[in-house]
C-alpha positions as YAML, in Angstrom:
chain: A
units: angstrom
residues:
- id: 1
  name: MET
  ca: [-1.95, 20.29, 13.43]
- id: 2
  name: GLY
  ca: [1.03, 20.35, 11.08]
- id: 3
  name: GLU
  ca: [0.71, 21.15, 7.40]
- id: 4
  name: PHE
  ca: [2.48, 21.02, 4.05]
- id: 5
  name: VAL
  ca: [2.62, 24.13, 1.87]
- id: 6
  name: VAL
  ca: [2.99, 23.37, -1.83]
- id: 7
  name: ARG
  ca: [3.45, 25.70, -4.80]
- id: 8
  name: GLY
  ca: [2.62, 23.70, -7.86]
- id: 9
  name: ARG
  ca: [3.53, 23.43, -11.53]
- id: 10
  name: ARG
  ca: [7.19, 22.46, -11.02]
- id: 11
  name: ARG
  ca: [8.78, 19.81, -13.22]
- id: 12
  name: LEU
  ca: [10.30, 16.94, -11.21]
- id: 13
  name: THR
  ca: [13.77, 15.60, -12.04]
- id: 14
  name: GLY
  ca: [16.42, 13.59, -10.24]
- id: 15
  name: THR
  ca: [16.74, 10.36, -8.29]
- id: 16
  name: VAL
  ca: [14.77, 9.15, -5.28]
- id: 17
  name: ARG
  ca: [15.27, 5.99, -3.25]
- id: 18
  name: VAL
  ca: [12.20, 4.22, -1.93]
- id: 19
  name: ASN
  ca: [12.27, 3.34, 1.77]
- id: 20
  name: GLY
  ca: [11.53, -0.05, 3.27]
- id: 21
  name: ALA
  ca: [7.83, -0.89, 3.22]
- id: 22
  name: LYS
  ca: [5.89, 0.05, 6.33]
- id: 23
  name: ASN
  ca: [3.34, -2.65, 5.55]
- id: 24
  name: ALA
  ca: [6.12, -5.25, 5.53]
- id: 25
  name: ALA
  ca: [8.07, -3.88, 8.50]
- id: 26
  name: LEU
  ca: [5.14, -3.82, 10.94]
- id: 27
  name: PRO
  ca: [4.17, -7.53, 10.78]
- id: 28
  name: ILE
  ca: [7.84, -8.54, 10.71]
- id: 29
  name: MET
  ca: [8.46, -6.48, 13.85]
- id: 30
  name: ALA
  ca: [5.52, -8.29, 15.45]
- id: 31
  name: ALA
  ca: [7.01, -11.62, 14.34]
- id: 32
  name: THR
  ca: [10.22, -10.91, 16.28]
- id: 33
  name: VAL
  ca: [8.19, -11.98, 19.34]
- id: 34
  name: LEU
  ca: [8.60, -15.55, 18.05]
- id: 35
  name: ALA
  ca: [12.41, -15.42, 18.02]
- id: 36
  name: SER
  ca: [14.52, -16.90, 20.80]
- id: 37
  name: ARG
  ca: [17.43, -14.50, 20.28]
- id: 38
  name: PRO
  ca: [17.93, -10.92, 19.03]
- id: 39
  name: VAL
  ca: [16.79, -10.01, 15.52]
- id: 40
  name: LEU
  ca: [18.29, -7.27, 13.33]
- id: 41
  name: LEU
  ca: [16.06, -5.62, 10.72]
- id: 42
  name: HIS
  ca: [17.50, -3.43, 7.96]
- id: 43
  name: ASP
  ca: [15.88, -0.58, 6.00]
- id: 44
  name: VAL
  ca: [13.07, 0.05, 8.47]
- id: 45
  name: PRO
  ca: [11.41, 3.42, 7.75]
- id: 46
  name: ASP
  ca: [11.35, 5.98, 10.55]
- id: 47
  name: LEU
  ca: [7.59, 6.49, 10.75]
- id: 48
  name: ARG
  ca: [5.14, 7.07, 13.58]
- id: 49
  name: ASP
  ca: [3.57, 3.62, 13.23]
- id: 50
  name: ILE
  ca: [7.02, 2.01, 13.42]
- id: 51
  name: ARG
  ca: [7.77, 3.99, 16.57]
- id: 52
  name: VAL
  ca: [4.44, 2.92, 18.09]
- id: 53
  name: MET
  ca: [5.17, -0.74, 17.29]
- id: 54
  name: SER
  ca: [8.55, -0.33, 19.00]
- id: 55
  name: GLN
  ca: [6.76, 1.05, 22.07]
- id: 56
  name: VAL
  ca: [4.33, -1.89, 22.05]
- id: 57
  name: LEU
  ca: [7.19, -4.40, 21.92]
- id: 58
  name: GLN
  ca: [8.90, -2.60, 24.78]
- id: 59
  name: ALA
  ca: [5.66, -2.66, 26.80]
- id: 60
  name: LEU
  ca: [5.58, -6.43, 26.30]
- id: 61
  name: GLY
  ca: [9.11, -6.67, 27.71]
- id: 62
  name: ALA
  ca: [11.33, -6.63, 24.61]
- id: 63
  name: GLU
  ca: [14.39, -4.46, 24.18]
- id: 64
  name: VAL
  ca: [14.20, -2.35, 21.02]
- id: 65
  name: GLU
  ca: [17.00, -0.17, 19.65]
- id: 66
  name: ARG
  ca: [17.08, 1.88, 16.46]
- id: 67
  name: ARG
  ca: [20.45, 2.35, 14.77]
- id: 68
  name: GLY
  ca: [19.97, 4.59, 11.74]
- id: 69
  name: SER
  ca: [17.71, 2.66, 9.37]
- id: 70
  name: ASP
  ca: [18.19, -0.58, 11.36]
- id: 71
  name: ILE
  ca: [16.13, -1.82, 14.29]
- id: 72
  name: CYS
  ca: [17.38, -4.47, 16.70]
- id: 73
  name: VAL
  ca: [14.77, -6.34, 18.74]
- id: 74
  name: ASP
  ca: [15.77, -8.59, 21.65]
- id: 75
  name: PRO
  ca: [12.61, -10.57, 22.51]
- id: 76
  name: ARG
  ca: [14.14, -12.77, 25.21]
- id: 77
  name: THR
  ca: [12.69, -10.69, 28.05]
- id: 78
  name: ILE
  ca: [9.09, -10.64, 26.75]
- id: 79
  name: ASN
  ca: [6.82, -11.69, 29.62]
- id: 80
  name: ASN
  ca: [3.62, -9.68, 29.11]
- id: 81
  name: TYR
  ca: [0.79, -10.68, 26.75]
- id: 82
  name: VAL
  ca: [-1.39, -7.56, 27.18]
- id: 83
  name: VAL
  ca: [-1.11, -5.00, 24.36]
- id: 84
  name: PRO
  ca: [-1.60, -1.56, 26.00]
- id: 85
  name: ALA
  ca: [-4.98, -0.09, 25.06]
- id: 86
  name: GLU
  ca: [-3.62, 3.40, 24.40]
- id: 87
  name: LEU
  ca: [-1.08, 2.07, 21.90]
- id: 88
  name: MET
  ca: [-3.62, -0.26, 20.34]
- id: 89
  name: GLN
  ca: [-5.80, 2.75, 19.56]
- id: 90
  name: GLU
  ca: [-2.93, 4.56, 17.85]
- id: 91
  name: MET
  ca: [-2.13, 1.88, 15.30]
- id: 92
  name: ARG
  ca: [-4.13, -0.88, 13.65]
- id: 93
  name: ALA
  ca: [-1.00, -3.00, 13.13]
- id: 94
  name: SER
  ca: [-0.98, -3.75, 16.88]
- id: 95
  name: ILE
  ca: [-3.39, -6.56, 15.99]
- id: 96
  name: PHE
  ca: [-0.46, -8.42, 14.41]
- id: 97
  name: LEU
  ca: [0.79, -9.26, 17.89]
- id: 98
  name: LEU
  ca: [-2.13, -11.58, 18.69]
- id: 99
  name: GLY
  ca: [-0.74, -14.54, 16.76]
- id: 100
  name: PRO
  ca: [2.89, -14.27, 17.93]
- id: 101
  name: LEU
  ca: [1.94, -13.70, 21.59]
- id: 102
  name: LEU
  ca: [-0.50, -16.61, 21.54]
- id: 103
  name: ALA
  ca: [2.15, -18.87, 20.00]
- id: 104
  name: ARG
  ca: [4.89, -17.85, 22.43]
- id: 105
  name: LEU
  ca: [3.10, -17.18, 25.73]
- id: 106
  name: GLY
  ca: [-0.16, -19.10, 25.26]
- id: 107
  name: ALA
  ca: [-2.21, -15.92, 25.71]
- id: 108
  name: ALA
  ca: [-2.86, -12.53, 24.14]
- id: 109
  name: GLU
  ca: [-5.09, -9.63, 25.12]
- id: 110
  name: ALA
  ca: [-6.00, -6.50, 23.17]
- id: 111
  name: THR
  ca: [-8.69, -3.95, 22.41]
- id: 112
  name: GLN
  ca: [-10.11, -3.02, 19.01]
- id: 113
  name: PRO
  ca: [-7.26, -1.43, 17.00]
- id: 114
  name: GLY
  ca: [-7.18, 2.11, 15.62]
- id: 115
  name: GLY
  ca: [-5.88, 3.36, 12.26]
- id: 116
  name: CYS
  ca: [-7.19, 5.30, 9.27]
- id: 117
  name: ALA
  ca: [-10.98, 5.78, 9.01]
- id: 118
  name: ILE
  ca: [-11.43, 4.26, 5.55]
- id: 119
  name: GLY
  ca: [-14.23, 1.83, 6.36]
- id: 120
  name: GLN
  ca: [-14.95, -1.19, 8.49]
- id: 121
  name: ARG
  ca: [-11.92, -3.36, 9.14]
- id: 122
  name: PRO
  ca: [-13.11, -5.85, 11.74]
- id: 123
  name: ILE
  ca: [-10.74, -8.35, 13.31]
- id: 124
  name: ASP
  ca: [-13.15, -11.28, 13.02]
- id: 125
  name: LEU
  ca: [-11.06, -13.02, 10.33]
- id: 126
  name: HIS
  ca: [-7.98, -12.77, 12.57]
- id: 127
  name: LEU
  ca: [-9.87, -14.38, 15.44]
- id: 128
  name: TYR
  ca: [-11.44, -17.04, 13.21]
- id: 129
  name: ALA
  ca: [-8.03, -18.06, 11.90]
- id: 130
  name: LEU
  ca: [-6.42, -18.26, 15.34]
- id: 131
  name: GLU
  ca: [-9.41, -20.22, 16.62]
- id: 132
  name: GLN
  ca: [-8.74, -22.85, 13.95]
- id: 133
  name: LEU
  ca: [-5.27, -23.34, 15.45]
- id: 134
  name: GLY
  ca: [-6.68, -23.91, 18.94]
- id: 135
  name: ALA
  ca: [-7.24, -20.47, 20.44]
- id: 136
  name: ARG
  ca: [-10.04, -19.98, 22.96]
- id: 137
  name: ILE
  ca: [-11.50, -16.49, 22.63]
- id: 138
  name: CYS
  ca: [-13.62, -14.49, 25.05]
- id: 139
  name: ASP
  ca: [-14.52, -10.88, 25.74]
- id: 140
  name: GLU
  ca: [-13.59, -9.47, 29.15]
- id: 141
  name: ASP
  ca: [-14.69, -5.90, 29.87]
- id: 142
  name: GLY
  ca: [-14.39, -4.85, 26.24]
- id: 143
  name: ARG
  ca: [-11.03, -6.52, 25.70]
- id: 144
  name: THR
  ca: [-10.49, -9.54, 23.48]
- id: 145
  name: VAL
  ca: [-8.65, -12.30, 25.34]
- id: 146
  name: LEU
  ca: [-7.12, -15.31, 23.59]
- id: 147
  name: ARG
  ca: [-5.71, -18.37, 25.32]
- id: 148
  name: ALA
  ca: [-4.35, -21.67, 24.07]
- id: 149
  name: ASP
  ca: [-2.73, -24.77, 25.51]
- id: 150
  name: GLY
  ca: [-0.41, -25.03, 22.55]
- id: 151
  name: LEU
  ca: [-1.32, -24.33, 18.93]
- id: 152
  name: HIS
  ca: [-1.90, -27.11, 16.43]
- id: 153
  name: GLY
  ca: [-1.75, -26.99, 12.65]
- id: 154
  name: ASN
  ca: [-5.07, -27.00, 10.83]
- id: 155
  name: GLU
  ca: [-6.70, -25.83, 7.61]
- id: 156
  name: VAL
  ca: [-7.79, -22.18, 7.55]
- id: 157
  name: HIS
  ca: [-10.03, -21.16, 4.65]
- id: 158
  name: PHE
  ca: [-10.65, -17.41, 4.37]
- id: 159
  name: PRO
  ca: [-13.85, -16.12, 2.74]
- id: 160
  name: PHE
  ca: [-11.84, -13.05, 1.66]
- id: 161
  name: PRO
  ca: [-8.05, -12.81, 1.14]
- id: 162
  name: SER
  ca: [-7.39, -10.57, 4.14]
- id: 163
  name: VAL
  ca: [-3.79, -9.40, 4.28]
- id: 164
  name: GLY
  ca: [-3.70, -8.86, 8.04]
- id: 165
  name: ALA
  ca: [-5.46, -12.12, 8.91]
- id: 166
  name: THR
  ca: [-3.16, -14.06, 6.57]
- id: 167
  name: GLU
  ca: [-0.14, -12.51, 8.28]
- id: 168
  name: ASN
  ca: [-1.48, -13.20, 11.77]
- id: 169
  name: VAL
  ca: [-2.16, -16.89, 11.18]
- id: 170
  name: LEU
  ca: [1.12, -17.24, 9.27]
- id: 171
  name: MET
  ca: [3.01, -16.04, 12.34]
- id: 172
  name: ALA
  ca: [1.03, -18.20, 14.76]
- id: 173
  name: ALA
  ca: [1.47, -21.26, 12.52]
- id: 174
  name: ALA
  ca: [5.24, -20.75, 12.50]
- id: 175
  name: MET
  ca: [5.37, -22.14, 16.06]
- id: 176
  name: ALA
  ca: [2.31, -24.42, 15.92]
- id: 177
  name: GLU
  ca: [2.65, -28.19, 16.05]
- id: 178
  name: GLY
  ca: [2.32, -29.79, 12.62]
- id: 179
  name: GLU
  ca: [1.25, -28.26, 9.32]
- id: 180
  name: THR
  ca: [-1.15, -25.38, 8.74]
- id: 181
  name: ARG
  ca: [-2.74, -24.84, 5.35]
- id: 182
  name: ILE
  ca: [-4.06, -21.36, 4.56]
- id: 183
  name: ARG
  ca: [-6.59, -21.35, 1.72]
- id: 184
  name: ASN
  ca: [-7.61, -18.17, -0.16]
- id: 185
  name: ALA
  ca: [-4.60, -16.47, 1.41]
- id: 186
  name: ALA
  ca: [-3.64, -12.91, 0.52]
- id: 187
  name: MET
  ca: [-0.85, -12.78, -2.09]
- id: 188
  name: GLU
  ca: [0.71, -9.34, -1.50]
- id: 189
  name: PRO
  ca: [4.52, -8.96, -1.71]
- id: 190
  name: GLU
  ca: [4.49, -8.08, 2.00]
- id: 191
  name: ILE
  ca: [3.15, -11.61, 2.72]
- id: 192
  name: VAL
  ca: [6.12, -13.06, 0.83]
- id: 193
  name: ASP
  ca: [8.55, -10.87, 2.79]
- id: 194
  name: LEU
  ca: [7.06, -12.04, 6.10]
- id: 195
  name: ALA
  ca: [7.25, -15.67, 4.97]
- id: 196
  name: GLN
  ca: [10.91, -15.27, 4.06]
- id: 197
  name: PHE
  ca: [11.60, -13.78, 7.50]
- id: 198
  name: LEU
  ca: [9.83, -16.69, 9.23]
- id: 199
  name: GLU
  ca: [11.84, -19.17, 7.19]
- id: 200
  name: LYS
  ca: [15.05, -17.47, 8.32]
- id: 201
  name: LEU
  ca: [13.85, -17.99, 11.91]
- id: 202
  name: GLY
  ca: [13.38, -21.71, 11.25]
- id: 203
  name: ALA
  ca: [9.78, -22.26, 10.13]
- id: 204
  name: THR
  ca: [8.97, -23.95, 6.81]
- id: 205
  name: VAL
  ca: [6.68, -21.92, 4.53]
- id: 206
  name: ARG
  ca: [5.61, -23.02, 1.06]
- id: 207
  name: GLY
  ca: [3.38, -21.15, -1.37]
- id: 208
  name: ALA
  ca: [3.68, -17.58, -0.05]
- id: 209
  name: GLY
  ca: [2.52, -15.27, -2.82]
- id: 210
  name: THR
  ca: [-0.15, -17.76, -3.91]
- id: 211
  name: PRO
  ca: [-3.66, -18.38, -2.53]
- id: 212
  name: ASP
  ca: [-2.51, -21.66, -0.95]
- id: 213
  name: ILE
  ca: [0.14, -21.42, 1.78]
- id: 214
  name: ARG
  ca: [1.45, -24.33, 3.85]
- id: 215
  name: VAL
  ca: [3.36, -23.74, 7.08]
- id: 216
  name: THR
  ca: [5.21, -26.35, 9.12]
- id: 217
  name: GLY
  ca: [5.79, -25.00, 12.59]
- id: 218
  name: ASN
  ca: [8.94, -25.09, 14.67]
- id: 219
  name: PRO
  ca: [8.68, -24.56, 18.45]
- id: 220
  name: HIS
  ca: [12.33, -23.49, 18.61]
- id: 221
  name: LEU
  ca: [12.65, -20.51, 16.28]
- id: 222
  name: GLY
  ca: [16.04, -18.84, 16.36]
- id: 223
  name: ALA
  ca: [17.41, -15.43, 15.37]
- id: 224
  name: THR
  ca: [18.17, -13.75, 12.08]
- id: 225
  name: GLU
  ca: [18.71, -10.49, 10.25]
- id: 226
  name: HIS
  ca: [16.49, -9.37, 7.42]
- id: 227
  name: THR
  ca: [16.16, -6.47, 4.98]
- id: 228
  name: ILE
  ca: [12.65, -5.07, 4.51]
- id: 229
  name: ILE
  ca: [11.44, -4.92, 0.90]
- id: 230
  name: GLY
  ca: [10.98, -1.57, -0.83]
- id: 231
  name: ASP
  ca: [7.64, 0.18, -0.35]
- id: 232
  name: ARG
  ca: [5.65, -0.32, -3.56]
- id: 233
  name: ILE
  ca: [3.00, 2.22, -2.49]
- id: 234
  name: GLU
  ca: [5.60, 4.90, -1.80]
- id: 235
  name: ALA
  ca: [7.29, 4.11, -5.12]
- id: 236
  name: ALA
  ca: [4.00, 4.45, -6.98]
- id: 237
  name: THR
  ca: [3.23, 7.73, -5.20]
- id: 238
  name: PHE
  ca: [6.46, 9.28, -6.55]
- id: 239
  name: ILE
  ca: [5.89, 7.76, -9.99]
- id: 240
  name: LEU
  ca: [2.36, 9.15, -10.21]
- id: 241
  name: ALA
  ca: [3.61, 12.55, -9.07]
- id: 242
  name: VAL
  ca: [6.13, 12.82, -11.92]
- id: 243
  name: ALA
  ca: [3.65, 11.34, -14.39]
- id: 244
  name: ALA
  ca: [1.20, 14.14, -13.57]
- id: 245
  name: THR
  ca: [3.60, 17.08, -13.25]
- id: 246
  name: GLY
  ca: [5.96, 16.09, -16.03]
- id: 247
  name: GLY
  ca: [9.61, 15.32, -15.53]
- id: 248
  name: ASP
  ca: [12.30, 12.67, -15.58]
- id: 249
  name: ILE
  ca: [13.13, 10.73, -12.41]
- id: 250
  name: VAL
  ca: [14.90, 7.52, -11.44]
- id: 251
  name: VAL
  ca: [13.26, 5.50, -8.64]
- id: 252
  name: GLN
  ca: [15.59, 3.16, -6.73]
- id: 253
  name: ASN
  ca: [14.67, 0.22, -4.48]
- id: 254
  name: CYS
  ca: [11.44, -0.11, -6.47]
- id: 255
  name: MET
  ca: [10.55, -3.77, -7.00]
- id: 256
  name: VAL
  ca: [9.36, -3.62, -10.59]
- id: 257
  name: ASP
  ca: [7.22, -6.76, -10.41]
- id: 258
  name: HIS
  ca: [5.33, -5.50, -7.34]
- id: 259
  name: LEU
  ca: [3.26, -2.97, -9.36]
- id: 260
  name: PRO
  ca: [1.83, -5.04, -12.23]
- id: 261
  name: GLY
  ca: [-1.35, -3.05, -12.79]
- id: 262
  name: LEU
  ca: [0.20, 0.42, -12.67]
- id: 263
  name: TRP
  ca: [2.83, 0.06, -15.40]
- id: 264
  name: THR
  ca: [0.34, -1.02, -18.06]
- id: 265
  name: ARG
  ca: [-2.01, 1.90, -17.44]
- id: 266
  name: LEU
  ca: [0.72, 4.53, -17.38]
- id: 267
  name: LYS
  ca: [2.35, 3.23, -20.56]
- id: 268
  name: GLU
  ca: [-1.03, 3.25, -22.33]
- id: 269
  name: LEU
  ca: [-1.30, 6.96, -21.49]
- id: 270
  name: GLY
  ca: [2.14, 7.76, -22.90]
- id: 271
  name: VAL
  ca: [4.28, 7.76, -19.76]
- id: 272
  name: MET
  ca: [7.70, 6.27, -20.53]
- id: 273
  name: ILE
  ca: [8.81, 3.68, -18.00]
- id: 274
  name: GLU
  ca: [12.24, 2.12, -18.44]
- id: 275
  name: GLU
  ca: [13.32, -0.75, -16.22]
- id: 276
  name: LEU
  ca: [17.02, -0.12, -15.54]
- id: 277
  name: ASP
  ca: [17.25, -3.26, -13.41]
- id: 278
  name: ALA
  ca: [14.99, -5.39, -11.20]
- id: 279
  name: GLU
  ca: [14.86, -2.66, -8.53]
- id: 280
  name: THR
  ca: [15.30, 0.57, -10.50]
- id: 281
  name: VAL
  ca: [13.01, 2.36, -12.96]
- id: 282
  name: ARG
  ca: [13.25, 5.58, -14.92]
- id: 283
  name: VAL
  ca: [9.99, 7.49, -15.43]
- id: 284
  name: VAL
  ca: [9.66, 10.21, -18.07]
- id: 285
  name: SER
  ca: [6.47, 12.20, -18.65]
- id: 286
  name: GLU
  ca: [5.51, 15.39, -20.43]
- id: 287
  name: GLY
  ca: [2.57, 15.86, -18.06]
- id: 288
  name: VAL
  ca: [0.31, 16.43, -21.06]
- id: 289
  name: PHE
  ca: [-2.07, 13.71, -22.23]
- id: 290
  name: LYS
  ca: [-4.42, 13.05, -25.12]
- id: 291
  name: PRO
  ca: [-8.09, 12.43, -24.22]
- id: 292
  name: CYS
  ca: [-8.37, 8.83, -23.06]
- id: 293
  name: PRO
  ca: [-11.06, 7.41, -20.74]
- id: 294
  name: VAL
  ca: [-9.65, 5.22, -17.97]
- id: 295
  name: SER
  ca: [-11.51, 2.72, -15.79]
- id: 296
  name: ILE
  ca: [-10.05, 0.91, -12.78]
- id: 297
  name: ALA
  ca: [-11.46, -1.14, -9.91]
- id: 298
  name: THR
  ca: [-9.48, -1.90, -6.78]
- id: 299
  name: ALA
  ca: [-8.97, -5.53, -5.81]
- id: 300
  name: PRO
  ca: [-6.69, -7.71, -3.69]
- id: 301
  name: TYR
  ca: [-3.21, -8.28, -5.11]
- id: 302
  name: PRO
  ca: [-2.33, -8.69, -7.95]
- id: 303
  name: GLY
  ca: [-5.29, -6.41, -8.71]
- id: 304
  name: PHE
  ca: [-5.12, -2.62, -8.51]
- id: 305
  name: ALA
  ca: [-4.12, -1.73, -4.94]
- id: 306
  name: THR
  ca: [-6.68, 0.14, -2.85]
- id: 307
  name: ASP
  ca: [-3.76, 2.03, -1.26]
- id: 308
  name: LEU
  ca: [-3.02, 3.53, -4.71]
- id: 309
  name: GLN
  ca: [-6.55, 4.49, -5.64]
- id: 310
  name: PRO
  ca: [-6.43, 8.05, -4.17]
- id: 311
  name: GLN
  ca: [-3.07, 8.89, -5.78]
- id: 312
  name: PHE
  ca: [-4.19, 7.47, -9.13]
- id: 313
  name: MET
  ca: [-7.31, 9.62, -8.95]
- id: 314
  name: SER
  ca: [-5.15, 12.73, -8.53]
- id: 315
  name: PHE
  ca: [-3.12, 11.69, -11.56]
- id: 316
  name: LEU
  ca: [-6.28, 11.22, -13.66]
- id: 317
  name: LEU
  ca: [-7.18, 14.86, -13.03]
- id: 318
  name: GLN
  ca: [-4.46, 15.66, -15.59]
- id: 319
  name: VAL
  ca: [-5.81, 13.27, -18.24]
- id: 320
  name: PRO
  ca: [-8.63, 14.67, -20.43]
- id: 321
  name: GLY
  ca: [-11.70, 12.46, -20.51]
- id: 322
  name: VAL
  ca: [-14.26, 10.89, -18.21]
- id: 323
  name: HIS
  ca: [-12.73, 8.27, -15.93]
- id: 324
  name: LEU
  ca: [-14.30, 5.68, -13.64]
- id: 325
  name: ILE
  ca: [-12.87, 4.44, -10.34]
- id: 326
  name: THR
  ca: [-14.63, 1.70, -8.39]
- id: 327
  name: GLU
  ca: [-13.47, 1.02, -4.82]
- id: 328
  name: ARG
  ca: [-14.17, -2.66, -4.08]
- id: 329
  name: VAL
  ca: [-12.04, -3.19, -0.98]
- id: 330
  name: PHE
  ca: [-13.21, -0.50, 1.48]
- id: 331
  name: GLU
  ca: [-16.64, 1.08, 1.63]
- id: 332
  name: ASN
  ca: [-15.46, 4.51, 2.79]
- id: 333
  name: ARG
  ca: [-12.37, 5.32, 0.76]
- id: 334
  name: LEU
  ca: [-13.47, 8.20, -1.41]
- id: 335
  name: GLY
  ca: [-13.25, 10.91, 1.24]
- id: 336
  name: HIS
  ca: [-10.45, 12.60, -0.68]
- id: 337
  name: THR
  ca: [-12.89, 13.51, -3.47]
- id: 338
  name: ILE
  ca: [-14.37, 16.24, -1.25]
- id: 339
  name: GLU
  ca: [-10.93, 17.78, -0.72]
- id: 340
  name: LEU
  ca: [-9.93, 17.42, -4.38]
- id: 341
  name: ARG
  ca: [-13.06, 19.32, -5.37]
- id: 342
  name: ARG
  ca: [-11.87, 22.22, -3.20]
- id: 343
  name: LEU
  ca: [-8.90, 22.42, -5.58]
- id: 344
  name: GLY
  ca: [-11.25, 22.60, -8.55]
- id: 345
  name: ALA
  ca: [-11.43, 18.91, -9.47]
- id: 346
  name: GLN
  ca: [-14.61, 17.88, -11.26]
- id: 347
  name: ILE
  ca: [-15.58, 14.62, -9.55]
- id: 348
  name: VAL
  ca: [-18.93, 12.97, -8.90]
- id: 349
  name: ALA
  ca: [-18.76, 10.27, -6.23]
- id: 350
  name: ASP
  ca: [-20.90, 8.10, -4.04]
- id: 351
  name: GLN
  ca: [-19.69, 5.60, -1.44]
- id: 352
  name: ARG
  ca: [-17.74, 3.32, -3.77]
- id: 353
  name: VAL
  ca: [-17.79, 4.80, -7.29]
- id: 354
  name: ALA
  ca: [-16.26, 8.02, -8.62]
- id: 355
  name: LEU
  ca: [-16.52, 9.69, -12.02]
- id: 356
  name: ILE
  ca: [-13.54, 11.94, -12.72]
- id: 357
  name: TYR
  ca: [-13.72, 14.60, -15.42]
- id: 358
  name: GLY
  ca: [-10.04, 15.06, -16.19]
- id: 359
  name: GLY
  ca: [-8.15, 17.80, -17.97]
- id: 360
  name: HIS
  ca: [-9.45, 20.77, -15.98]
- id: 361
  name: PRO
  ca: [-7.07, 23.14, -14.16]
- id: 362
  name: LEU
  ca: [-6.62, 22.95, -10.39]
- id: 363
  name: HIS
  ca: [-6.08, 25.98, -8.16]
- id: 364
  name: GLY
  ca: [-4.40, 26.10, -4.77]
- id: 365
  name: THR
  ca: [-6.44, 26.40, -1.59]
- id: 366
  name: VAL
  ca: [-6.59, 24.93, 1.93]
- id: 367
  name: VAL
  ca: [-7.40, 21.21, 2.19]
- id: 368
  name: THR
  ca: [-7.25, 18.58, 4.95]
- id: 369
  name: ALA
  ca: [-5.90, 15.03, 4.73]
- id: 370
  name: PRO
  ca: [-8.68, 12.66, 5.85]
- id: 371
  name: ASP
  ca: [-6.36, 9.63, 5.93]
- id: 372
  name: LEU
  ca: [-2.85, 8.57, 4.97]
- id: 373
  name: ARG
  ca: [-3.22, 7.72, 1.27]
- id: 374
  name: ALA
  ca: [-5.79, 10.45, 0.69]
- id: 375
  name: GLY
  ca: [-3.22, 12.86, 2.10]
- id: 376
  name: ALA
  ca: [-0.63, 11.63, -0.40]
- id: 377
  name: ALA
  ca: [-3.20, 12.17, -3.16]
- id: 378
  name: LEU
  ca: [-3.68, 15.76, -2.01]
- id: 379
  name: VAL
  ca: [0.08, 16.37, -2.09]
- id: 380
  name: ASN
  ca: [0.24, 15.04, -5.65]
- id: 381
  name: ALA
  ca: [-2.75, 17.17, -6.65]
- id: 382
  name: ALA
  ca: [-1.12, 20.24, -5.11]
- id: 383
  name: LEU
  ca: [1.97, 19.59, -7.24]
- id: 384
  name: ILE
  ca: [-0.10, 20.12, -10.41]
- id: 385
  name: ALA
  ca: [-2.27, 22.97, -9.10]
- id: 386
  name: GLU
  ca: [-1.71, 26.64, -9.89]
- id: 387
  name: GLY
  ca: [-0.65, 28.72, -6.91]
- id: 388
  name: GLU
  ca: [-0.26, 27.74, -3.27]
- id: 389
  name: THR
  ca: [-1.97, 24.80, -1.56]
- id: 390
  name: VAL
  ca: [-1.97, 24.25, 2.19]
- id: 391
  name: ILE
  ca: [-2.52, 20.62, 3.21]
- id: 392
  name: ARG
  ca: [-3.50, 20.26, 6.86]
- id: 393
  name: GLY
  ca: [-2.96, 17.02, 8.74]
- id: 394
  name: ARG
  ca: [0.71, 16.59, 7.92]
- id: 395
  name: GLU
  ca: [1.10, 14.05, 10.73]
- id: 396
  name: VAL
  ca: [-1.50, 11.82, 9.05]
- id: 397
  name: ILE
  ca: [0.57, 11.72, 5.85]
- id: 398
  name: GLU
  ca: [3.79, 11.17, 7.78]
- id: 399
  name: ARG
  ca: [2.37, 7.90, 9.11]
- id: 400
  name: GLY
  ca: [3.37, 6.41, 5.76]
- id: 401
  name: TYR
  ca: [5.96, 8.73, 4.16]
- id: 402
  name: GLU
  ca: [9.30, 9.55, 5.75]
- id: 403
  name: ASN
  ca: [10.74, 13.02, 5.00]
- id: 404
  name: LEU
  ca: [8.27, 13.48, 2.15]
- id: 405
  name: ASP
  ca: [8.85, 17.22, 1.81]
- id: 406
  name: TYR
  ca: [12.65, 16.87, 1.74]
- id: 407
  name: ARG
  ca: [12.55, 14.10, -0.85]
- id: 408
  name: LEU
  ca: [10.13, 15.97, -3.12]
- id: 409
  name: ARG
  ca: [12.26, 19.12, -2.83]
- id: 410
  name: SER
  ca: [15.27, 17.07, -3.95]
- id: 411
  name: LEU
  ca: [13.31, 16.39, -7.15]
- id: 412
  name: GLY
  ca: [12.50, 20.06, -7.69]
- id: 413
  name: ALA
  ca: [9.12, 20.42, -5.97]
- id: 414
  name: ASP
  ca: [8.31, 23.58, -4.02]
- id: 415
  name: ILE
  ca: [7.06, 22.10, -0.74]
- id: 416
  name: VAL
  ca: [7.74, 22.89, 2.91]
- id: 417
  name: ALA
  ca: [6.52, 21.38, 6.17]
- id: 418
  name: ARG
  ca: [5.44, 23.63, 9.00]
...
């Protein structure tokens, strides 16, 4: 098991560029299955999940080539609709292939996906949505098998704005006959990026970024090239790091309007955030805060992102006062509180609610990353702790952050990977 070693209490300064968003790149890579000719994707992060998705596409018959930060996918040779079980277990995003495979080949087969253990994330909404478009679904020896004699537009009304299910039905609808209307759709920026990619292929998508999306399918989708949007979660992780440690950094490729809830809270606490342009911000912080109680609750976009909750908790450890965090998206996403307490954090938590007593010093020790975003929170906490912190489970963190140690060192952090 790899680990990061961090010596804290260093001020961060300099410039960092945010990579393309993993959560946008993965569904868009799955959507290349729909294309009739090669697709070129720009600014694709070099992460384990991206490499696994490339392997899945190759197992289905596609040709995949990485050229620096670009990935070229030639889907013309795809002839297999079975997602390999071993790859499905490595990455939850494999589920994104159900809709595209069903639309292109009339069949798809997969097992229950893997991913971070942050709570129940069943695929029932994915299956429900595809069923509305004409999929027939059965279970064969523990594998979910979908078949369809052509997909047909329909109305899909989600009881919860699931990001993954919205993306899956959006992709399937791009080749379905007629119009599909998605009600109570997820509104995340990654949904908008996927919709823009599908439009470049030849589908018609209206309303992406709102709860009401309409898709007019096109059975003859073409080819395109597309640049992945900047990763808002990665951007916020760097911003919260400098806010806590103190410093002055410029964050590039950061879509300012993709983090509506974060800016307000940081500014209220005295962090200076200057928008240099639509994709660049300067963040200045003294790392010292007046007592101020903070309360947040996670929610689907544009609410406070559940993927930022652990990192924001680490930041609040620097802010004197009693703070409340309520996790409303996943029922098991406070596992990092146990590890933060090993560093000296004063936190009381149950399954979904945490009370944070901020303003107390942290001290380095050995901790373990229970999941991707919790691991990022531990790195940020180690940056403000006295002494040396060893964070085990480096490979878990590297599922979502490319060259994290190198990029933090470029800002002045004392961190090494081993």
